[in-house]
N, CA, C and O atoms as CSV, one atom per row, in Angstrom:
chain,resi,resn,atom,element,x,y,z
A,1,MET,N,N,109.036,101.953,101.831
A,1,MET,CA,C,110.051,102.815,101.285
A,1,MET,C,C,111.204,102.981,102.274
A,1,MET,O,O,112.367,103.005,101.871
A,2,GLY,N,N,110.890,103.095,103.559
A,2,GLY,CA,C,111.937,103.254,104.557
A,2,GLY,C,C,112.838,102.041,104.655
A,2,GLY,O,O,114.014,102.166,104.996
A,3,ARG,N,N,112.300,100.872,104.362
A,3,ARG,CA,C,113.111,99.654,104.391
A,3,ARG,C,C,114.067,99.612,103.213
A,3,ARG,O,O,115.217,99.198,103.355
A,4,ILE,N,N,113.599,100.036,102.063
A,4,ILE,CA,C,114.438,100.004,100.861
A,4,ILE,C,C,115.624,100.950,101.011
A,4,ILE,O,O,116.747,100.606,100.642
A,5,THR,N,N,115.375,102.137,101.550
A,5,THR,CA,C,116.445,103.115,101.714
A,5,THR,C,C,117.257,102.896,102.982
A,5,THR,O,O,118.216,103.622,103.244
A,6,LYS,N,N,116.873,101.895,103.768
A,6,LYS,CA,C,117.522,101.570,105.041
A,6,LYS,C,C,117.331,102.677,106.078
A,6,LYS,O,O,118.089,102.763,107.044
A,7,ALA,N,N,116.309,103.533,105.875
A,7,ALA,CA,C,115.982,104.546,106.873
A,7,ALA,C,C,115.296,103.899,108.074
A,7,ALA,O,O,115.387,104.403,109.193
A,8,ILE,N,N,114.608,102.780,107.838
A,8,ILE,CA,C,113.986,102.011,108.914
A,8,ILE,C,C,114.685,100.661,108.971
A,8,ILE,O,O,114.639,99.886,108.016
A,9,VAL,N,N,115.328,100.390,110.091
A,9,VAL,CA,C,116.019,99.116,110.278
A,9,VAL,C,C,115.288,98.366,111.385
A,9,VAL,O,O,115.310,98.797,112.538
A,10,PRO,N,N,114.634,97.240,111.050
A,10,PRO,CA,C,113.896,96.518,112.085
A,10,PRO,C,C,114.827,95.926,113.137
A,10,PRO,O,O,115.973,95.578,112.852
A,11,VAL,N,N,114.314,95.822,114.346
A,11,VAL,CA,C,115.056,95.224,115.447
A,11,VAL,C,C,115.308,93.753,115.115
A,11,VAL,O,O,114.432,93.076,114.576
A,12,PHE,N,N,116.485,93.270,115.433
A,12,PHE,CA,C,116.813,91.879,115.129
A,12,PHE,C,C,116.699,91.044,116.399
A,12,PHE,O,O,117.332,91.346,117.411
A,13,LEU,N,N,115.888,89.993,116.337
A,13,LEU,CA,C,115.763,89.036,117.432
A,13,LEU,C,C,115.705,87.665,116.793
A,13,LEU,O,O,114.692,87.284,116.206
A,14,ASN,N,N,116.802,86.921,116.909
A,14,ASN,CA,C,116.919,85.626,116.240
A,14,ASN,C,C,116.145,84.544,116.988
A,14,ASN,O,O,115.946,84.632,118.200
A,15,CYS,N,N,115.717,83.536,116.259
A,15,CYS,CA,C,115.072,82.329,116.793
A,15,CYS,C,C,113.677,82.574,117.359
A,15,CYS,O,O,113.222,81.824,118.223
A,16,TYR,N,N,112.998,83.606,116.887
A,16,TYR,CA,C,111.633,83.894,117.321
A,16,TYR,C,C,110.788,84.317,116.126
A,16,TYR,O,O,111.309,84.765,115.104
A,17,VAL,N,N,109.470,84.165,116.273
A,17,VAL,CA,C,108.506,84.609,115.280
A,17,VAL,C,C,107.345,85.254,116.042
A,17,VAL,O,O,107.064,84.881,117.181
A,18,VAL,N,N,106.678,86.215,115.415
A,18,VAL,CA,C,105.512,86.869,116.018
A,18,VAL,C,C,104.292,86.544,115.169
A,18,VAL,O,O,104.312,86.715,113.950
A,19,THR,N,N,103.228,86.073,115.820
A,19,THR,CA,C,102.021,85.682,115.094
A,19,THR,C,C,101.067,86.864,114.982
A,19,THR,O,O,100.634,87.424,115.989
A,20,LEU,N,N,100.747,87.233,113.752
A,20,LEU,CA,C,99.780,88.296,113.472
A,20,LEU,C,C,98.703,87.803,112.500
A,20,LEU,O,O,97.515,88.026,112.732
A,21,ASN,N,N,99.108,87.138,111.419
A,21,ASN,CA,C,98.163,86.690,110.393
A,21,ASN,C,C,97.258,85.581,110.903
A,21,ASN,O,O,97.728,84.595,111.471
A,22,GLY,N,N,95.953,85.748,110.697
A,22,GLY,CA,C,95.001,84.700,111.026
A,22,GLY,C,C,94.697,84.531,112.498
A,22,GLY,O,O,93.960,83.614,112.860
A,23,MET,N,N,95.225,85.365,113.350
A,23,MET,CA,C,94.982,85.245,114.780
A,23,MET,C,C,93.649,85.916,115.116
A,23,MET,O,O,93.428,87.076,114.768
A,24,THR,N,N,92.768,85.185,115.791
A,24,THR,CA,C,91.443,85.719,116.088
A,24,THR,C,C,91.239,86.029,117.562
A,24,THR,O,O,90.264,86.692,117.915
A,25,SER,N,N,92.116,85.577,118.418
A,25,SER,CA,C,91.964,85.890,119.842
A,25,SER,C,C,93.064,86.859,120.268
A,25,SER,O,O,94.188,86.784,119.771
A,26,PRO,N,N,92.742,87.762,121.181
A,26,PRO,CA,C,93.748,88.738,121.632
A,26,PRO,C,C,94.993,88.085,122.223
A,26,PRO,O,O,96.082,88.655,122.140
A,27,GLY,N,N,94.853,86.900,122.816
A,27,GLY,CA,C,96.009,86.221,123.404
A,27,GLY,C,C,96.988,85.700,122.375
A,27,GLY,O,O,98.179,85.570,122.658
A,28,ASP,N,N,96.496,85.400,121.175
A,28,ASP,CA,C,97.365,84.872,120.118
A,28,ASP,C,C,97.938,85.971,119.230
A,28,ASP,O,O,99.007,85.792,118.645
A,29,TYR,N,N,97.253,87.095,119.120
A,29,TYR,CA,C,97.689,88.158,118.232
A,29,TYR,C,C,98.907,88.864,118.820
A,29,TYR,O,O,98.870,89.352,119.950
A,30,GLY,N,N,99.971,88.911,118.051
A,30,GLY,CA,C,101.197,89.559,118.507
A,30,GLY,C,C,102.004,88.718,119.476
A,30,GLY,O,O,102.869,89.237,120.182
A,31,LYS,N,N,101.733,87.443,119.515
A,31,LYS,CA,C,102.431,86.545,120.452
A,31,LYS,C,C,103.828,86.216,119.920
A,31,LYS,O,O,104.000,85.883,118.747
A,32,LEU,N,N,104.811,86.315,120.798
A,32,LEU,CA,C,106.199,85.984,120.474
A,32,LEU,C,C,106.418,84.499,120.754
A,32,LEU,O,O,106.240,84.038,121.881
A,33,ILE,N,N,106.805,83.760,119.721
A,33,ILE,CA,C,106.989,82.313,119.853
A,33,ILE,C,C,108.419,81.947,119.458
A,33,ILE,O,O,108.897,82.326,118.389
A,34,ALA,N,N,109.083,81.215,120.325
A,34,ALA,CA,C,110.433,80.737,120.017
A,34,ALA,C,C,110.338,79.591,119.015
A,34,ALA,O,O,109.376,78.823,119.031
A,35,TRP,N,N,111.327,79.481,118.155
A,35,TRP,CA,C,111.331,78.412,117.163
A,35,TRP,C,C,111.294,77.037,117.830
A,35,TRP,O,O,110.718,76.096,117.284
A,36,ASP,N,N,111.897,76.923,118.989
A,36,ASP,CA,C,111.937,75.643,119.699
A,36,ASP,C,C,110.607,75.296,120.371
A,36,ASP,O,O,110.367,74.135,120.705
A,37,ASP,N,N,109.735,76.303,120.573
A,37,ASP,CA,C,108.473,76.072,121.284
A,37,ASP,C,C,107.345,75.592,120.381
A,37,ASP,O,O,106.341,75.079,120.874
A,38,HIS,N,N,107.487,75.746,119.094
A,38,HIS,CA,C,106.431,75.306,118.171
A,38,HIS,C,C,107.099,74.699,116.937
A,38,HIS,O,O,108.027,75.296,116.393
A,39,PRO,N,N,106.652,73.535,116.485
A,39,PRO,CA,C,107.334,72.879,115.360
A,39,PRO,C,C,107.259,73.651,114.036
A,39,PRO,O,O,108.106,73.456,113.164
A,40,ASP,N,N,106.257,74.523,113.877
A,40,ASP,CA,C,106.117,75.266,112.618
A,40,ASP,C,C,106.642,76.696,112.690
A,40,ASP,O,O,106.591,77.411,111.690
A,41,ALA,N,N,107.138,77.127,113.827
A,41,ALA,CA,C,107.514,78.525,114.021
A,41,ALA,C,C,108.557,78.997,113.009
A,41,ALA,O,O,108.402,80.073,112.430
A,42,PHE,N,N,109.602,78.224,112.788
A,42,PHE,CA,C,110.629,78.638,111.824
A,42,PHE,C,C,110.043,78.720,110.422
A,42,PHE,O,O,110.324,79.668,109.688
A,43,ASP,N,N,109.225,77.731,110.039
A,43,ASP,CA,C,108.622,77.738,108.701
A,43,ASP,C,C,107.695,78.938,108.516
A,43,ASP,O,O,107.648,79.515,107.430
A,44,TRP,N,N,106.961,79.319,109.554
A,44,TRP,CA,C,106.083,80.485,109.464
A,44,TRP,C,C,106.877,81.731,109.102
A,44,TRP,O,O,106.455,82.522,108.259
A,45,MET,N,N,108.026,81.899,109.743
A,45,MET,CA,C,108.822,83.086,109.461
A,45,MET,C,C,109.497,82.974,108.098
A,45,MET,O,O,109.516,83.936,107.330
A,46,HIS,N,N,110.046,81.809,107.801
A,46,HIS,CA,C,110.780,81.606,106.555
A,46,HIS,C,C,109.863,81.754,105.332
A,46,HIS,O,O,110.279,82.307,104.313
A,47,THR,N,N,108.629,81.267,105.427
A,47,THR,CA,C,107.682,81.373,104.312
A,47,THR,C,C,106.878,82.666,104.382
A,47,THR,O,O,106.016,82.899,103.535
A,48,ARG,N,N,107.142,83.503,105.369
A,48,ARG,CA,C,106.499,84.798,105.571
A,48,ARG,C,C,105.008,84.691,105.869
A,48,ARG,O,O,104.242,85.614,105.591
A,49,LYS,N,N,104.603,83.550,106.440
A,49,LYS,CA,C,103.220,83.421,106.903
A,49,LYS,C,C,103.025,84.209,108.193
A,49,LYS,O,O,101.927,84.691,108.474
A,50,GLN,N,N,104.088,84.337,108.969
A,50,GLN,CA,C,104.093,85.172,110.168
A,50,GLN,C,C,105.311,86.088,110.069
A,50,GLN,O,O,105.950,86.149,109.018
A,51,PHE,N,N,105.636,86.791,111.134
A,51,PHE,CA,C,106.590,87.890,111.016
A,51,PHE,C,C,107.803,87.745,111.925
A,51,PHE,O,O,107.732,87.205,113.029
A,52,HIS,N,N,108.905,88.249,111.414
A,52,HIS,CA,C,110.105,88.396,112.222
A,52,HIS,C,C,109.785,89.459,113.274
A,52,HIS,O,O,109.073,90.414,112.965
A,53,PRO,N,N,110.281,89.327,114.498
A,53,PRO,CA,C,109.925,90.277,115.562
A,53,PRO,C,C,110.149,91.748,115.213
A,53,PRO,O,O,109.338,92.592,115.593
A,54,GLY,N,N,111.216,92.072,114.507
A,54,GLY,CA,C,111.458,93.471,114.150
A,54,GLY,C,C,110.386,94.023,113.221
A,54,GLY,O,O,109.940,95.159,113.381
A,55,GLU,N,N,109.971,93.207,112.240
A,55,GLU,CA,C,108.896,93.624,111.338
A,55,GLU,C,C,107.584,93.751,112.096
A,55,GLU,O,O,106.803,94.669,111.842
A,56,ALA,N,N,107.338,92.831,113.030
A,56,ALA,CA,C,106.092,92.848,113.795
A,56,ALA,C,C,105.977,94.116,114.634
A,56,ALA,O,O,104.888,94.678,114.749
A,57,VAL,N,N,107.066,94.569,115.215
A,57,VAL,CA,C,107.039,95.809,116.000
A,57,VAL,C,C,106.642,96.980,115.110
A,57,VAL,O,O,105.821,97.806,115.509
A,58,ASP,N,N,107.212,97.062,113.912
A,58,ASP,CA,C,106.855,98.141,112.982
A,58,ASP,C,C,105.368,98.077,112.617
A,58,ASP,O,O,104.696,99.106,112.564
A,59,ILE,N,N,104.866,96.883,112.369
A,59,ILE,CA,C,103.454,96.699,112.006
A,59,ILE,C,C,102.552,97.110,113.164
A,59,ILE,O,O,101.572,97.828,112.964
A,60,LEU,N,N,102.874,96.662,114.362
A,60,LEU,CA,C,102.051,96.987,115.526
A,60,LEU,C,C,102.058,98.489,115.823
A,60,LEU,O,O,101.034,99.042,116.224
A,61,GLU,N,N,103.195,99.148,115.630
A,61,GLU,CA,C,103.253,100.593,115.846
A,61,GLU,C,C,102.398,101.331,114.814
A,61,GLU,O,O,101.716,102.298,115.154
A,62,ALA,N,N,102.430,100.884,113.564
A,62,ALA,CA,C,101.598,101.499,112.526
A,62,ALA,C,C,100.120,101.267,112.832
A,62,ALA,O,O,99.306,102.175,112.664
A,63,GLN,N,N,99.766,100.063,113.278
A,63,GLN,CA,C,98.379,99.770,113.620
A,63,GLN,C,C,97.905,100.627,114.792
A,63,GLN,O,O,96.747,101.042,114.830
A,64,GLU,N,N,98.780,100.885,115.727
A,64,GLU,CA,C,98.420,101.726,116.869
A,64,GLU,C,C,98.092,103.145,116.409
A,64,GLU,O,O,97.122,103.741,116.879
A,65,ARG,N,N,98.901,103.690,115.488
A,65,ARG,CA,C,98.632,105.036,114.970
A,65,ARG,C,C,97.319,105.080,114.193
A,65,ARG,O,O,96.545,106.027,114.333
A,66,VAL,N,N,97.065,104.060,113.375
A,66,VAL,CA,C,95.816,103.999,112.607
A,66,VAL,C,C,94.630,103.892,113.567
A,66,VAL,O,O,93.614,104.557,113.366
A,67,MET,N,N,94.748,103.068,114.603
A,67,MET,CA,C,93.651,102.898,115.550
A,67,MET,C,C,93.340,104.209,116.266
A,67,MET,O,O,92.169,104.543,116.447
A,68,LYS,N,N,94.360,104.954,116.675
A,68,LYS,CA,C,94.122,106.249,117.322
A,68,LYS,C,C,93.382,107.190,116.379
A,68,LYS,O,O,92.465,107.897,116.796
A,69,PHE,N,N,93.777,107.199,115.118
A,69,PHE,CA,C,93.120,108.041,114.126
A,69,PHE,C,C,91.656,107.626,113.959
A,69,PHE,O,O,90.777,108.488,113.930
A,70,LEU,N,N,91.378,106.327,113.848
A,70,LEU,CA,C,90.013,105.847,113.666
A,70,LEU,C,C,89.145,106.151,114.890
A,70,LEU,O,O,87.975,106.506,114.750
A,71,ILE,N,N,89.713,106.015,116.073
A,71,ILE,CA,C,88.968,106.349,117.288
A,71,ILE,C,C,88.629,107.828,117.297
A,71,ILE,O,O,87.514,108.212,117.651
A,72,HIS,N,N,89.579,108.654,116.910
A,72,HIS,CA,C,89.325,110.090,116.855
A,72,HIS,C,C,88.215,110.400,115.846
A,72,HIS,O,O,87.354,111.236,116.117
A,73,CYS,N,N,88.225,109.741,114.696
A,73,CYS,CA,C,87.165,109.941,113.697
A,73,CYS,C,C,85.808,109.533,114.265
A,73,CYS,O,O,84.821,110.247,114.082
A,74,CYS,N,N,85.750,108.397,114.949
A,74,CYS,CA,C,84.492,107.942,115.543
A,74,CYS,C,C,83.995,108.929,116.589
A,74,CYS,O,O,82.796,109.196,116.672
A,75,GLU,N,N,84.899,109.468,117.382
A,75,GLU,CA,C,84.497,110.458,118.385
A,75,GLU,C,C,83.916,111.695,117.718
A,75,GLU,O,O,82.970,112.290,118.235
A,76,GLN,N,N,84.472,112.091,116.572
A,76,GLN,CA,C,83.939,113.242,115.841
A,76,GLN,C,C,82.568,112.928,115.247
A,76,GLN,O,O,81.669,113.767,115.286
A,77,LEU,N,N,82.405,111.728,114.701
A,77,LEU,CA,C,81.127,111.342,114.104
A,77,LEU,C,C,80.041,111.172,115.164
A,77,LEU,O,O,78.883,111.515,114.927
A,78,LEU,N,N,80.407,110.650,116.318
A,78,LEU,CA,C,79.455,110.377,117.388
A,78,LEU,C,C,79.598,111.396,118.518
A,78,LEU,O,O,79.502,111.040,119.692
A,79,HIS,N,N,79.825,112.644,118.170
A,79,HIS,CA,C,80.132,113.674,119.158
A,79,HIS,C,C,79.004,113.907,120.163
A,79,HIS,O,O,79.247,114.460,121.235
A,80,ASP,N,N,77.766,113.494,119.836
A,80,ASP,CA,C,76.645,113.676,120.757
A,80,ASP,C,C,76.644,112.657,121.894
A,80,ASP,O,O,75.951,112.849,122.892
A,81,ILE,N,N,77.406,111.586,121.755
A,81,ILE,CA,C,77.442,110.522,122.758
A,81,ILE,C,C,78.768,110.605,123.510
A,81,ILE,O,O,79.829,110.567,122.887
A,82,PRO,N,N,78.725,110.717,124.837
A,82,PRO,CA,C,79.984,110.738,125.590
A,82,PRO,C,C,80.771,109.442,125.347
A,82,PRO,O,O,80.176,108.365,125.331
A,83,PRO,N,N,82.087,109.523,125.160
A,83,PRO,CA,C,82.887,108.322,124.869
A,83,PRO,C,C,82.713,107.199,125.894
A,83,PRO,O,O,82.737,106.027,125.521
A,84,ALA,N,N,82.544,107.525,127.150
A,84,ALA,CA,C,82.378,106.485,128.168
A,84,ALA,C,C,81.074,105.720,127.975
A,84,ALA,O,O,80.995,104.544,128.331
A,85,ASP,N,N,80.048,106.367,127.415
A,85,ASP,CA,C,78.757,105.713,127.205
A,85,ASP,C,C,78.779,104.741,126.025
A,85,ASP,O,O,77.925,103.858,125.947
A,86,LEU,N,N,79.713,104.882,125.128
A,86,LEU,CA,C,79.755,104.015,123.954
A,86,LEU,C,C,80.009,102.548,124.303
A,86,LEU,O,O,79.655,101.658,123.530
A,87,LEU,N,N,80.611,102.297,125.444
A,87,LEU,CA,C,80.913,100.928,125.853
A,87,LEU,C,C,79.855,100.341,126.774
A,87,LEU,O,O,80.011,99.220,127.257
A,88,ARG,N,N,78.788,101.079,127.022
A,88,ARG,CA,C,77.725,100.594,127.906
A,88,ARG,C,C,76.712,99.771,127.127
A,88,ARG,O,O,76.731,99.737,125.896
A,89,GLU,N,N,75.827,99.109,127.864
A,89,GLU,CA,C,74.844,98.214,127.255
A,89,GLU,C,C,73.832,98.935,126.378
A,89,GLU,O,O,73.216,98.315,125.512
A,90,GLN,N,N,73.653,100.226,126.587
A,90,GLN,CA,C,72.677,100.959,125.772
A,90,GLN,C,C,73.121,101.079,124.319
A,90,GLN,O,O,72.304,101.383,123.450
A,91,TYR,N,N,74.411,100.845,124.041
A,91,TYR,CA,C,74.944,100.828,122.670
A,91,TYR,C,C,75.654,99.502,122.443
A,91,TYR,O,O,76.884,99.462,122.428
A,92,PRO,N,N,74.900,98.403,122.264
A,92,PRO,CA,C,75.546,97.088,122.120
A,92,PRO,C,C,76.329,96.978,120.816
A,92,PRO,O,O,76.013,97.643,119.830
A,93,ILE,N,N,77.338,96.143,120.825
A,93,ILE,CA,C,78.120,95.884,119.615
A,93,ILE,C,C,77.247,95.090,118.659
A,93,ILE,O,O,76.694,94.053,119.026
A,94,GLN,N,N,77.127,95.574,117.447
A,94,GLN,CA,C,76.277,94.937,116.447
A,94,GLN,C,C,77.064,93.861,115.710
A,94,GLN,O,O,78.274,93.990,115.525
A,95,PRO,N,N,76.377,92.798,115.288
A,95,PRO,CA,C,77.076,91.769,114.513
A,95,PRO,C,C,77.475,92.311,113.144
A,95,PRO,O,O,76.881,93.262,112.636
A,96,GLU,N,N,78.480,91.694,112.568
A,96,GLU,CA,C,78.938,92.097,111.244
A,96,GLU,C,C,77.825,91.851,110.234
A,96,GLU,O,O,77.212,90.783,110.246
A,97,PRO,N,N,77.551,92.824,109.355
A,97,PRO,CA,C,76.476,92.623,108.377
A,97,PRO,C,C,76.801,91.493,107.414
A,97,PRO,O,O,77.959,91.269,107.061
A,98,ALA,N,N,75.752,90.783,106.992
A,98,ALA,CA,C,75.928,89.672,106.059
A,98,ALA,C,C,76.198,90.215,104.657
A,98,ALA,O,O,75.704,91.277,104.280
A,99,LEU,N,N,76.977,89.478,103.907
A,99,LEU,CA,C,77.274,89.839,102.535
A,99,LEU,C,C,76.037,89.600,101.686
A,99,LEU,O,O,75.462,88.511,101.710
A,100,LYS,N,N,75.629,90.612,100.939
A,100,LYS,CA,C,74.441,90.486,100.098
A,100,LYS,C,C,74.857,89.965,98.731
A,100,LYS,O,O,75.579,90.635,97.992
A,101,LEU,N,N,74.402,88.783,98.406
A,101,LEU,CA,C,74.725,88.177,97.124
A,101,LEU,C,C,73.585,88.430,96.141
A,101,LEU,O,O,72.418,88.461,96.531
A,102,GLY,N,N,73.924,88.610,94.876
A,102,GLY,CA,C,72.909,88.783,93.857
A,102,GLY,C,C,72.324,90.180,93.798
A,102,GLY,O,O,71.263,90.371,93.204
A,103,VAL,N,N,72.979,91.157,94.392
A,103,VAL,CA,C,72.486,92.529,94.325
A,103,VAL,C,C,73.363,93.332,93.376
A,103,VAL,O,O,74.425,92.877,92.950
A,104,GLU,N,N,72.906,94.522,93.058
A,104,GLU,CA,C,73.649,95.423,92.170
A,104,GLU,C,C,75.062,95.626,92.721
A,104,GLU,O,O,75.220,95.851,93.921
A,105,PRO,N,N,76.091,95.551,91.874
A,105,PRO,CA,C,77.452,95.764,92.370
A,105,PRO,C,C,77.635,97.187,92.893
A,105,PRO,O,O,76.941,98.113,92.475
A,106,SER,N,N,78.562,97.334,93.793
A,106,SER,CA,C,78.802,98.643,94.387
A,106,SER,C,C,79.427,99.588,93.366
A,106,SER,O,O,79.892,99.176,92.303
A,107,VAL,N,N,79.422,100.843,93.719
A,107,VAL,CA,C,80.004,101.875,92.856
A,107,VAL,C,C,81.479,101.582,92.603
A,107,VAL,O,O,81.972,101.803,91.497
A,108,LEU,N,N,82.187,101.087,93.618
A,108,LEU,CA,C,83.614,100.842,93.469
A,108,LEU,C,C,83.908,99.742,92.452
A,108,LEU,O,O,84.925,99.802,91.761
A,109,THR,N,N,83.040,98.743,92.350
A,109,THR,CA,C,83.300,97.683,91.383
A,109,THR,C,C,82.903,98.107,89.976
A,109,THR,O,O,83.429,97.565,89.004
A,110,ARG,N,N,81.986,99.063,89.845
A,110,ARG,CA,C,81.569,99.537,88.521
A,110,ARG,C,C,82.454,100.666,88.009
A,110,ARG,O,O,82.495,100.914,86.804
A,111,TRP,N,N,83.159,101.350,88.895
A,111,TRP,CA,C,83.915,102.532,88.532
A,111,TRP,C,C,84.910,102.315,87.386
A,111,TRP,O,O,84.972,103.168,86.500
A,112,PRO,N,N,85.690,101.232,87.346
A,112,PRO,CA,C,86.666,101.087,86.254
A,112,PRO,C,C,86.029,101.050,84.861
A,112,PRO,O,O,86.709,101.357,83.882
A,113,SER,N,N,84.767,100.689,84.742
A,113,SER,CA,C,84.138,100.602,83.423
A,113,SER,C,C,83.493,101.919,82.985
A,113,SER,O,O,83.002,102.011,81.860
A,114,TRP,N,N,83.485,102.925,83.836
A,114,TRP,CA,C,82.864,104.198,83.465
A,114,TRP,C,C,83.704,104.903,82.407
A,114,TRP,O,O,84.926,104.759,82.387
A,115,PRO,N,N,83.046,105.676,81.515
A,115,PRO,CA,C,83.813,106.438,80.520
A,115,PRO,C,C,84.677,107.492,81.212
A,115,PRO,O,O,84.304,108.050,82.244
A,116,ARG,N,N,85.825,107.744,80.620
A,116,ARG,CA,C,86.750,108.708,81.218
A,116,ARG,C,C,86.899,109.933,80.324
A,116,ARG,O,O,86.719,109.874,79.108
A,117,ARG,N,N,87.236,111.046,80.976
A,117,ARG,CA,C,87.532,112.265,80.227
A,117,ARG,C,C,88.710,112.945,80.897
A,117,ARG,O,O,88.983,112.728,82.078
A,118,ARG,N,N,89.393,113.757,80.141
A,118,ARG,CA,C,90.518,114.504,80.695
A,118,ARG,C,C,89.997,115.590,81.617
A,118,ARG,O,O,88.993,116.234,81.308
A,119,PRO,N,N,90.671,115.809,82.760
A,119,PRO,CA,C,90.233,116.874,83.657
A,119,PRO,C,C,90.378,118.233,82.987
A,119,PRO,O,O,91.326,118.466,82.237
A,120,THR,N,N,89.438,119.124,83.258
A,120,THR,CA,C,89.503,120.478,82.716
A,120,THR,C,C,89.788,121.429,83.856
A,120,THR,O,O,88.981,121.554,84.777
A,121,GLY,N,N,90.911,122.093,83.807
A,121,GLY,CA,C,91.269,123.029,84.865
A,121,GLY,C,C,91.505,122.304,86.181
A,121,GLY,O,O,91.740,121.096,86.216
A,122,ARG,N,N,91.437,123.065,87.248
A,122,ARG,CA,C,91.662,122.486,88.583
A,122,ARG,C,C,90.357,121.897,89.102
A,122,ARG,O,O,89.335,122.581,89.154
A,123,GLN,N,N,90.400,120.635,89.483
A,123,GLN,CA,C,89.220,119.979,90.021
A,123,GLN,C,C,89.517,119.514,91.436
A,123,GLN,O,O,90.515,118.840,91.689
A,124,GLU,N,N,88.654,119.875,92.329
A,124,GLU,CA,C,88.801,119.483,93.727
A,124,GLU,C,C,88.061,118.174,93.969
A,124,GLU,O,O,86.987,117.945,93.413
A,125,VAL,N,N,88.633,117.333,94.788
A,125,VAL,CA,C,87.960,116.108,95.199
A,125,VAL,C,C,87.226,116.437,96.492
A,125,VAL,O,O,87.845,116.817,97.486
A,126,SER,N,N,85.919,116.291,96.474
A,126,SER,CA,C,85.154,116.617,97.679
A,126,SER,C,C,84.980,115.359,98.524
A,126,SER,O,O,84.791,114.257,98.008
A,127,THR,N,N,85.048,115.557,99.827
A,127,THR,CA,C,84.817,114.445,100.747
A,127,THR,C,C,83.522,114.731,101.487
A,127,THR,O,O,83.034,115.861,101.488
A,128,SER,N,N,82.983,113.730,102.102
A,128,SER,CA,C,81.755,113.941,102.876
A,128,SER,C,C,82.065,114.873,104.033
A,128,SER,O,O,83.204,114.964,104.490
A,129,GLY,N,N,81.044,115.556,104.495
A,129,GLY,CA,C,81.221,116.516,105.583
A,129,GLY,C,C,81.793,115.876,106.829
A,129,GLY,O,O,82.638,116.470,107.498
A,130,ALA,N,N,81.349,114.681,107.147
A,130,ALA,CA,C,81.823,114.028,108.366
A,130,ALA,C,C,83.305,113.709,108.283
A,130,ALA,O,O,84.041,113.933,109.243
A,131,LEU,N,N,83.753,113.185,107.140
A,131,LEU,CA,C,85.161,112.839,107.002
A,131,LEU,C,C,86.019,114.094,106.995
A,131,LEU,O,O,87.064,114.129,107.646
A,132,SER,N,N,85.600,115.118,106.275
A,132,SER,CA,C,86.407,116.335,106.238
A,132,SER,C,C,86.469,116.990,107.609
A,132,SER,O,O,87.504,117.543,107.981
A,133,ARG,N,N,85.362,116.936,108.377
A,133,ARG,CA,C,85.368,117.485,109.732
A,133,ARG,C,C,86.325,116.685,110.611
A,133,ARG,O,O,87.052,117.253,111.427
A,134,CYS,N,N,86.322,115.386,110.443
A,134,CYS,CA,C,87.211,114.521,111.217
A,134,CYS,C,C,88.671,114.843,110.912
A,134,CYS,O,O,89.495,114.951,111.820
A,135,LEU,N,N,88.980,114.994,109.632
A,135,LEU,CA,C,90.364,115.275,109.243
A,135,LEU,C,C,90.805,116.662,109.698
A,135,LEU,O,O,91.961,116.858,110.071
A,136,ARG,N,N,89.881,117.625,109.667
A,136,ARG,CA,C,90.223,118.982,110.109
A,136,ARG,C,C,90.560,119.012,111.584
A,136,ARG,O,O,91.476,119.725,111.995
A,137,HIS,N,N,89.822,118.237,112.402
A,137,HIS,CA,C,89.988,118.295,113.846
A,137,HIS,C,C,91.002,117.291,114.375
A,137,HIS,O,O,91.322,117.320,115.563
A,138,ALA,N,N,91.516,116.403,113.527
A,138,ALA,CA,C,92.486,115.410,113.991
A,138,ALA,C,C,93.806,116.100,114.309
A,138,ALA,O,O,94.286,116.916,113.522
A,139,PRO,N,N,94.391,115.780,115.447
A,139,PRO,CA,C,95.715,116.340,115.731
A,139,PRO,C,C,96.709,115.940,114.646
A,139,PRO,O,O,96.584,114.875,114.042
A,140,GLN,N,N,97.676,116.781,114.408
A,140,GLN,CA,C,98.633,116.576,113.306
A,140,GLN,C,C,99.316,115.222,113.386
A,140,GLN,O,O,99.518,114.582,112.354
A,141,GLN,N,N,99.681,114.760,114.589
A,141,GLN,CA,C,100.397,113.489,114.696
A,141,GLN,C,C,99.493,112.291,114.396
A,141,GLN,O,O,99.993,111.188,114.172
A,142,GLN,N,N,98.152,112.490,114.389
A,142,GLN,CA,C,97.252,111.380,114.098
A,142,GLN,C,C,96.840,111.347,112.649
A,142,GLN,O,O,96.212,110.376,112.227
A,143,ARG,N,N,97.158,112.348,111.868
A,143,ARG,CA,C,96.755,112.361,110.467
A,143,ARG,C,C,97.568,111.346,109.683
A,143,ARG,O,O,98.756,111.141,109.933
A,144,ILE,N,N,96.907,110.725,108.742
A,144,ILE,CA,C,97.554,109.701,107.936
A,144,ILE,C,C,97.601,110.223,106.510
A,144,ILE,O,O,96.565,110.567,105.942
A,145,SER,N,N,98.770,110.284,105.937
A,145,SER,CA,C,98.864,110.766,104.554
A,145,SER,C,C,98.629,109.613,103.605
A,145,SER,O,O,99.122,108.505,103.815
A,146,MET,N,N,97.888,109.880,102.580
A,146,MET,CA,C,97.571,108.866,101.591
A,146,MET,C,C,98.420,109.076,100.368
A,146,MET,O,O,98.309,108.321,99.402
């Protein structure tokens, strides 16, 4: 919305592209590449496979705010564990869970087929206790409006 109204004007840096999409190593993510340094760099930006530097800065700043919010939520959920201990060997990073094929579809995929009714009076949307506690304790600048 800020781009449409010109309230947000991205920084202009000609002849460069920033790689964000599909980058799996920290060294490649957010890398500034000159068009002359890579034969596909101009095409990446022109076809929008990668980003113009001004757009990339906006994306990285938004990701930084989201990451701070998520870290704060994790600290609230795992409040019994000191943050410094979370990076120790006693809490190893778990592999990503495998996708379960052939099982009952999740609630989110079944939801559109459920019968609907008109709301009666004021209805509150309840969130889980952990999420609501996280949102209550998040500093105002870290809250994300949906």
